ZAMARGU-4260 file (C-alpha; in steps of 0.2 Angstrom, whole numbers, plus 5000, padded with zeros to 4 digits):
<rodrens>
0) 4906/5091/4896 | 4901/5104/4912 | 4901/5094/4927 | 4896/5100/4944 | 4907/5110/4956
5) 4914/5103/4971 | 4931/5101/4980 | 4944/5085/4977 | 4938/5079/4996 | 4919/5076/4987
10) 4924/5073/4971 | 4934/5059/4980 | 4918/5051/4989 | 4908/5056/4972 | 4923/5044/4964
15) 4921/5030/4976 | 4903/5028/4973 | 4904/5030/4953 | 4918/5016/4953 | 4906/5003/4962
20) 4912/5005/4980 | 4899/5000/4993 | 4911/4999/5010 | 4927/5009/5014 | 4936/5005/5029
25) 4946/5019/5038 | 4952/5027/5051 | 4953/5047/5051 | 4968/5058/5051 | 4974/5077/5049
30) 4977/5076/5029 | 4963/5066/5027 | 4950/5075/5037 | 4945/5086/5022 | 4937/5070/5014
35) 4928/5063/5029 | 4917/5078/5030 | 4907/5074/5014 | 4907/5055/5017 | 4897/5059/5032
40) 4884/5064/5020 | 4888/5050/5008 | 4872/5040/5001 | 4880/5025/4994 | 4898/5023/5004
45) 4896/5013/5022 | 4909/5019/5031 | 4918/5005/5046 | 4930/5015/5059 | 4942/5002/5064
50) 4953/5005/5078 | 4970/5001/5067 | 4976/5007/5050 | 4982/4988/5046 | 4963/4982/5051
55) 4957/4992/5040 | 4967/4984/5027 | 4963/4967/5030 | 4945/4971/5031 | 4945/4976/5015
60) 4958/4961/5009 | 4944/4951/5015 | 4928/4960/5009 | 4935/4958/4993 | 4940/4939/4994
65) 4924/4933/5000 | 4915/4945/4987 | 4927/4945/4973 | 4922/4967/4971 | 4937/4978/4975
70) 4940/4982/4994 | 4944/4998/4999 | 4954/5008/5015 | 4956/5023/5020 | 4970/5033/5031
75) 4981/5046/5034 | 4995/5053/5032 | 5012/5045/5039 | 5009/5034/5053 | 4992/5031/5046
80) 4998/5027/5030 | 5014/5017/5037 | 5001/5006/5047 | 4993/5000/5030 | 5010/4995/5022
85) 5007/4976/5030 | 4990/4974/5024 | 4994/4982/5005 | 5010/4970/5003 | 4998/4955/5010
90) 4984/4961/4996 | 4997/4959/4984 | 5005/4944/4988 | 4987/4935/4987 | 4981/4945/4972
95) 4968/4953/4982 | 4961/4968/4972 | 4963/4983/4983 | 4963/5001/4983 | 4970/5010/4997
100) 4967/5028/4998 | 4979/5037/5009 | 4980/5059/5013 | 4995/5066/5012 | 5002/5082/5018
105) 4998/5099/5006 | 5009/5097/4989 | 5021/5114/4997 | 5027/5103/5012 | 5031/5089/5003
110) 5051/5084/5006 | 5050/5095/5021 | 5049/5082/5033 | 5031/5092/5037 | 5021/5082/5053
115) 5017/5065/5049 | 5023/5067/5030 | 5030/5049/5025 | 5033/5044/5005 | 5020/5032/5005
120) 5024/5030/4986 | 5042/5027/4986 | 5035/5014/5001 | 5026/5005/4994 | 5030/5004/4976
125) 5037/4987/4976 | 5022/4979/4986 | 5008/4988/4975 | 5002/4984/4957 | 5005/5004/4955
130) 5001/5019/4965 | 4998/5037/4960 | 5002/5053/4970 | 4987/5067/4967 | 4993/5084/4969
135) 4979/5092/4957 | 4960/5090/4963 | 4955/5089/4944 | 4962/5073/4942 | 4955/5063/4956
140) 4937/5056/4945 | 4952/5050/4932 | 4964/5042/4946 | 4952/5033/4956 | 4942/5025/4939
145) 4961/5020/4935 | 4964/5011/4951 | 4949/5002/4953 | 4952/4995/4935 | 4969/4989/4939
150) 4965/4983/4956 | 4952/4972/4948 | 4958/4966/4930 | 4972/4954/4924 | 4980/4949/4939
155) 4971/4959/4955 | 4980/4969/4965 | 4985/4982/4978 | 4983/5000/4971 | 4986/5015/4981
160) 4982/5034/4981 | 4990/5046/4987 | 4979/5063/4986 | 4987/5078/4996 | 4977/5089/5008
165) 4976/5103/4996 | 4969/5092/4981 | 4956/5088/4994 | 4952/5107/4998 | 4952/5115/4982
170) 4937/5116/4969 | 4938/5107/4954 | 4923/5102/4940 | 4917/5084/4944 | 4914/5075/4927
175) 4918/5056/4927 | 4929/5051/4915 | 4917/5039/4901 | 4936/5030/4896 | 4952/5024/4902
180) 4967/5032/4896 | 4981/5017/4900 | 4991/5015/4885 | 5001/4998/4884 | 4991/4991/4901
185) 4982/4975/4891 | 4976/4963/4906 | 4966/4951/4898 | 4978/4941/4886 | 4968/4927/4875
190) 4975/4910/4874 | 4985/4906/4861 | 4976/4892/4850 | 4994/4884/4847 | 4999/4882/4865
195) 4983/4875/4868 | 4984/4861/4855 | 5001/4857/4861 | 4995/4856/4881 | 4981/4844/4875
200) 4992/4834/4864 | 5002/4830/4880 | 4988/4829/4890 | 4984/4812/4879 | 5000/4807/4878
205) 5003/4807/4896 | 5003/4792/4907 | 5005/4802/4924 | 4997/4819/4922 | 4990/4830/4936
210) 4983/4848/4939 | 4989/4859/4950 | 4977/4873/4954 | 4980/4889/4961 | 4972/4906/4967
215) 4970/4910/4951 | 4957/4899/4947 | 4945/4908/4962 | 4954/4927/4956 | 4947/4923/4938
220) 4930/4916/4946 | 4935/4903/4932 | 4927/4887/4946 | 4915/4882/4934 | 4925/4881/4918
225) 4940/4872/4925 | 4930/4858/4935 | 4924/4856/4916 | 4939/4853/4910 | 4941/4840/4927
230) 4928/4831/4922 | 4932/4831/4905 | 4949/4825/4907 | 4950/4812/4923 | 4965/4818/4926
235) 4968/4822/4947 | 4969/4840/4952 | 4976/4845/4969 | 4972/4862/4976 | 4985/4875/4982
240) 4984/4883/5000 | 4976/4899/4990 | 4964/4887/4981 | 4956/4877/4995 | 4938/4879/4991
245) 4940/4882/4971 | 4933/4866/4967 | 4925/4854/4980 | 4936/4842/4993 | 4923/4831/4988
250) 4926/4829/4971 | 4930/4811/4966 | 4949/4817/4959 | 4955/4828/4970 | 4971/4822/4982
255) 4971/4836/4992 | 4983/4851/4996 | 5001/4850/4991 | 5017/4858/4997 | 5025/4856/5014
260) 5010/4852/5024 | 5000/4844/5011 | 4992/4825/5009 | 5006/4812/5004 | 4994/4809/4989
265) 4996/4828/4981 | 5016/4828/4987 | 5019/4809/4979 | 5007/4813/4963 | 5017/4830/4959
270) 5035/4822/4962 | 5030/4806/4951 | 5021/4815/4937 | 5025/4814/4919 | 5013/4829/4915
275) 5011/4845/4928 | 4996/4857/4920 | 4999/4870/4932 | 4981/4885/4931 | 4985/4899/4942
280) 4997/4894/4953 | 5016/4902/4955 | 5026/4888/4960 | 5028/4896/4975 | 5043/4888/4988
285) 5030/4880/5002 | 5024/4868/4984 | 5039/4865/4977 | 5052/4864/4990 | 5068/4862/4982
290) 5065/4869/4965 | 5079/4855/4958 | 5071/4840/4965 | 5052/4845/4962 | 5042/4834/4948
295) 5057/4829/4940 | 5051/4818/4927 | 5034/4827/4923 | 5034/4840/4908 | 5026/4857/4913
300) 5010/4865/4906 | 5009/4884/4915 | 4993/4895/4913 | 4994/4911/4921 | 4986/4929/4920
305) 5002/4936/4925 | 5017/4933/4911 | 5029/4936/4923 | 5024/4921/4934 | 5027/4907/4920
310) 5046/4901/4919 | 5050/4913/4934 | 5055/4897/4946 | 5053/4882/4933 | 5054/4884/4913
315) 5038/4881/4906 | 5037/4868/4892 | 5019/4877/4885 | 5019/4892/4891 | 5000/4899/4891
320) 4998/4915/4895 | 4977/4920/4899 | 4964/4921/4912 | 4963/4904/4920 | 4941/4903/4914
325) 4948/4907/4897 | 4963/4893/4897 | 4951/4880/4904 | 4937/4882/4891 | 4949/4883/4876
330) 4958/4866/4883 | 4939/4857/4887 | 4935/4861/4870 | 4952/4855/4860 | 4952/4840/4871
335) 4934/4836/4867 | 4938/4838/4849 | 4951/4827/4850 | 4943/4814/4861 | 4929/4812/4846
340) 4943/4806/4836 | 4950/4795/4846 | 4953/4792/4866 | 4973/4786/4869 | 4972/4789/4887
345) 4977/4775/4900 | 4977/4783/4916 | 4971/4768/4925 | 4987/4764/4931 | 4993/4782/4938
350) 4973/4781/4946 | 4978/4764/4955 | 4996/4771/4963 | 4986/4786/4969 | 4971/4779/4975
355) 4983/4767/4985 | 4991/4782/4993 | 4977/4791/4998 | 4969/4776/5006 | 4988/4772/5013
360) 4990/4789/5018 | 4975/4799/5026 | 4975/4814/5036 | 4973/4814/5051 | 4979/4817/5070
365) 4986/4807/5087 | 4979/4810/5104 | 4992/4822/5114 | 5003/4815/5124 | 4999/4828/5137
370) 4979/4823/5136 | 4975/4841/5135 | 4963/4845/5118 | 4970/4840/5099 | 4967/4857/5091
375) 4964/4846/5073 | 4948/4838/5083 | 4942/4857/5089 | 4945/4864/5070 | 4938/4848/5063
380) 4922/4849/5072 | 4919/4868/5070 | 4919/4864/5048 | 4907/4847/5052 | 4895/4855/5062
385) 4896/4873/5054 | 4894/4867/5038 | 4902/4872/5019 | 4892/4886/5016 | 4901/4896/5032
390) 4917/4906/5027 | 4933/4901/5037 | 4948/4913/5040 | 4963/4909/5049 | 4978/4919/5055
395) 4993/4910/5051 | 5002/4895/5058 | 4997/4878/5064 | 4978/4883/5066 | 4981/4892/5046
400) 4986/4873/5042 | 4975/4864/5052 | 4960/4875/5044 | 4966/4869/5027 | 4969/4853/5030
405) 4951/4847/5042 | 4939/4859/5037 | 4929/4853/5021 | 4928/4865/5007 | 4915/4862/4994
410) 4912/4880/4988 | 4921/4894/4981 | 4928/4910/4993 | 4924/4899/5009 | 4942/4900/5014
415) 4952/4914/5016 | 4969/4916/5023 | 4985/4926/5020 | 4996/4912/5010 | 5010/4922/5002
420) 5014/4935/5016 | 5008/4926/5030 | 5004/4940/5042 | 4999/4936/5061 | 4986/4946/5066
425) 4975/4943/5046 | 4961/4934/5054 | 4949/4944/5066 | 4947/4960/5053 | 4949/4948/5039
430) 4932/4940/5044 | 4925/4956/5050 | 4926/4962/5030 | 4920/4946/5023 | 4906/4946/5035
435) 4901/4965/5030 | 4902/4959/5012 | 4893/4941/5014 | 4880/4945/5029 | 4870/4932/5025
440) 4883/4918/5028 | 4892/4910/5047 | 4909/4919/5046 | 4923/4909/5058 | 4938/4917/5062
445) 4950/4903/5067 | 4964/4911/5075 | 4979/4906/5086 | 4982/4916/5104 | 4996/4923/5097
450) 4988/4930/5081 | 4975/4937/5090 | 4982/4945/5102 | 4990/4955/5086 | 4971/4965/5080
455) 4959/4958/5092 | 4955/4978/5095 | 4945/4977/5080 | 4931/4966/5090 | 4927/4985/5096
460) 4925/4988/5078 | 4913/4973/5076 | 4903/4978/5092 | 4897/4993/5088 | 4893/4991/5068
465) 4884/4975/5072 | 4896/4962/5063 | 4894/4945/5074 | 4908/4936/5068 | 4913/4919/5078
470) 4930/4918/5083 | 4939/4901/5088 | 4954/4905/5097 | 4964/4890/5095 | 4974/4893/5112
475) 4990/4882/5115 | 4998/4896/5125 | 5012/4897/5111 | 5017/4904/5097 | 5013/4887/5089
480) 5024/4886/5072 | 5037/4893/5079 | 5037/4880/5093 | 5035/4866/5080 | 5051/4870/5072
485) 5059/4873/5089 | 5054/4857/5093 | 5061/4849/5077 | 5074/4857/5073 | 5082/4868/5088
490) 5084/4853/5102 | 5067/4858/5109 | 5073/4875/5116 | 5059/4886/5115 | 5065/4902/5115
495) 5053/4914/5117 | 5036/4906/5113 | 5026/4905/5129 | 5013/4917/5127 | 5007/4912/5144
500) 4986/4912/5139 | 4982/4891/5141 | 4984/4877/5152 | 4991/4883/5170 | 4998/4899/5164
505) 4993/4914/5170 | 4979/4917/5158 | 4988/4934/5151 | 4974/4940/5144 | 4960/4928/5149
510) 4950/4927/5131 | 4935/4927/5141 | 4936/4941/5150 | 4943/4951/5135 | 4930/4945/5127
515) 4917/4952/5138 | 4926/4969/5141 | 4923/4970/5121 | 4905/4968/5121 | 4906/4951/5115
520) 4900/4935/5121 | 4916/4924/5129 | 4916/4906/5130 | 4930/4894/5135 | 4932/4874/5131
525) 4945/4863/5140 | 4937/4846/5136 | 4934/4836/5121 | 4917/4832/5127 | 4914/4850/5128
530) 4921/4855/5112 | 4904/4851/5102 | 4890/4859/5114 | 4903/4875/5117 | 4901/4874/5095
535) 4884/4873/5095 | 4881/4886/5107 | 4893/4900/5099 | 4882/4895/5084 | 4867/4901/5091
540) 4872/4917/5096 | 4871/4928/5079 | 4866/4947/5090 | 4884/4949/5094 | 4903/4945/5091
545) 4908/4928/5100 | 4926/4923/5105 | 4928/4903/5111 | 4946/4901/5118 | 4947/4883/5114
550) 4961/4879/5127 | 4971/4864/5118 | 4989/4854/5118 | 5005/4863/5115 | 5014/4847/5109
555) 5001/4845/5095 | 5012/4847/5076 | 5005/4849/5059 | 5009/4833/5048 | 5011/4829/5035
560) 5027/4838/5034 | 5040/4844/5022 | 5057/4854/5030 | 5061/4868/5023 | 5073/4868/5009
565) 5071/4849/5006 | 5066/4838/4993 | 5049/4835/4992 | 5054/4816/4992 | 5056/4818/5010
570) 5039/4823/5016 | 5037/4814/5033 | 5020/4807/5040 | 5025/4813/5058 | 5041/4813/5067
575) 5054/4804/5062 | 5043/4793/5051 | 5043/4793/5030 | 5031/4785/5019 | 5036/4767/5011
580) 5039/4772/4996 | 5045/4758/4988 | 5030/4745/4995 | 5017/4761/4991 | 5026/4765/4975
</rodrens>
């Protein structure tokens, strides 16, 4: 097949279009400059110029998370590429399909410590699903096709493509490959029938079964199949931090989020279950607490597309390797066939216990002692007023946990956060990416005053590119989650956690003035009685981004809580208060 003659840079742009990319977030520099020239003439590609490469990576991640498509970011060599590493690691930890393309110094200079040279392939090896170094222009179409395929299939992840400057400049013959040649890469294993049958047998024999649904349900676009399985089984379910919204919060079988800041019902269900059916979760330490005391009486069914996750932390009695949707469908079919013969299920006592826990220990908060606004109330009202069709993107810390707890999620891909890496600064650029991908949706960045100061320069990107996100800064004038731990475990010695942004401080910076400087609408809310009106005012502004400084109490804490390193049985519903297990269980 004869192709068109073009430069490697032109081939790179052409390849991105062939791969289905629609948006690229990036920042030019010397080693990627050859690609930026033909990018200017691209017909199908929209380029969004960010203010920092980390912002490009998080924006691509938010775009991918909201749309299910591959997110793409672009950076130059050296510091441009190293600035991407945090965002690449973040996407990989949360199984987000991301292709990061970086320029590299000319191939003859590699290894000489040339200007703006960095071994980005070596640096990102531990935090990517795969990566490539391209030194030959002719390889560009093949590598881009492979990168998109690897990033989006199986367990999604981050793929880095590092292209030398001379490979971008050299002439080549462009031919988009029709086939993929990736020997050994079999990303879509089918669940084994024997394991499906054994799993259903355990489900029917169990007296206290519970589903643990993880981010894999969303990554695998398996929400419909999993809901059908849950409904057919009558078994209660929990949704991890990464799975919030996978099934509706209003579903009668939903117990809430498990883990360090999970609901009492969800945490207790996992601890007292005799069967735990894990679909698409990885038994993360924030869910399990101390592994040796987690779900002590439960047999484990673990279904995951990544075989490396099965029995990594907890040994599975029934391991099922497969895509979440296929696993759920197979389980539902087998379950219905068995139920047609006889129905031995007896979950009545189990549901009685769980309903009692839900009733006795609902999520909530108490009034603050300093009289300032409770941040939980602000976040709860944002969720109530903006509604379940909006997208909510959190940073990391207390506001992240409150957003997971007090916003009602009814739809998949409406909750976006940095769960695995826990990256401060994630929210604003990720919200920007989500809004680019879903322009018809209202997108709220629920951020902390600490997180916001790490990446708020992307507000400039939002204004210039007409990306009207809404930012709620939950401003407690501190690094809130660190302060909470200092309060609980360090004798209230608040070492270096005061940020001077809120009540009674110097307000450095003043977030309303900052918003104005960036061309955004800036609002401030300091009183409970103004919360609803301020949110509605923000909802009415759609011609530019809105930044709302919600000045709240620094004393509010995230409850319930399982302290790090202890058993989930030691969950506290408030400081020094634990559930009355003997009475309730």
